[in-house]
N, C-alpha and C positions, 0 to 999 in steps of 0.2 A: 135784628140781624147783627151779629158781632163782626167787627173788622179785625184783621190781624194787627196786633200792636207792633209798633216800631221796636227795634232791639233795645234802645234806651228806655222806652216806656215799659217794655216787657220786664226788664231788669228791675225797674222801680216797683212794678206790680208784684214781682216775686219777692222783693225785699219786704214790702208791706205785708204780703201774705205770710211770710215767715214770722214777722213780728206779731201779727194777729193770732197765729196758731200758738205761739209761745204764751201770749196773754190768755188765750182760751185754756191752755193746759194749766197755767198758774191758777186760774179761777177754779178749775176742777179740783186742784189740790186744796185750795182754801176752803171750798165747800165741804169737802170730805173732812178736813181738820175740824171745822166748826161743828159738823154733824157728830163728831166723836166726843165732843165735850159733854159733861154731865147734864147741862141744861143748854141745849143748842138754841141760839137766837134765830128763830124762824124768819123774822123780818129781814135780817142780814142775809140769810141763806136765800130767801126769795129774791132779794135785790141782786145778789151775785148771780143767781140763775138767769134772771132777766138780762143782765149784762152779758153773760156767757152766750145766751141765745142770740143777742144782737151781734156779737162777734162772729158767731157761726153763720149768720145771714150775710155779713160783710165778706167773710172768707169765701162763701159760695159765689158771691157776685164777682170777686176777683178771679176765682177759678174759671168762671164762665167767660171772663174777658180773655183768658189765656187759651181757651178751647175754641178753635175756629168752627163756625157753622158749616156743616156739610149737608148739602141738599141731596137727598137720596132719590 
């Protein structure tokens, strides 16, 4: 069950969320750029995709912290 974060804590979560989303988008651009090269390095692409997935999971956790639980 999530508790509602305090205003200062919510601001920090939103700052971190924006930072992670920017990193996630940067990784997507990097993956696409490497994929367009004549001989793409699949090991690097795989590593970047794993990092991107980890960022996506962390982003979702932060979003969950900002969304209050509603008991229906």
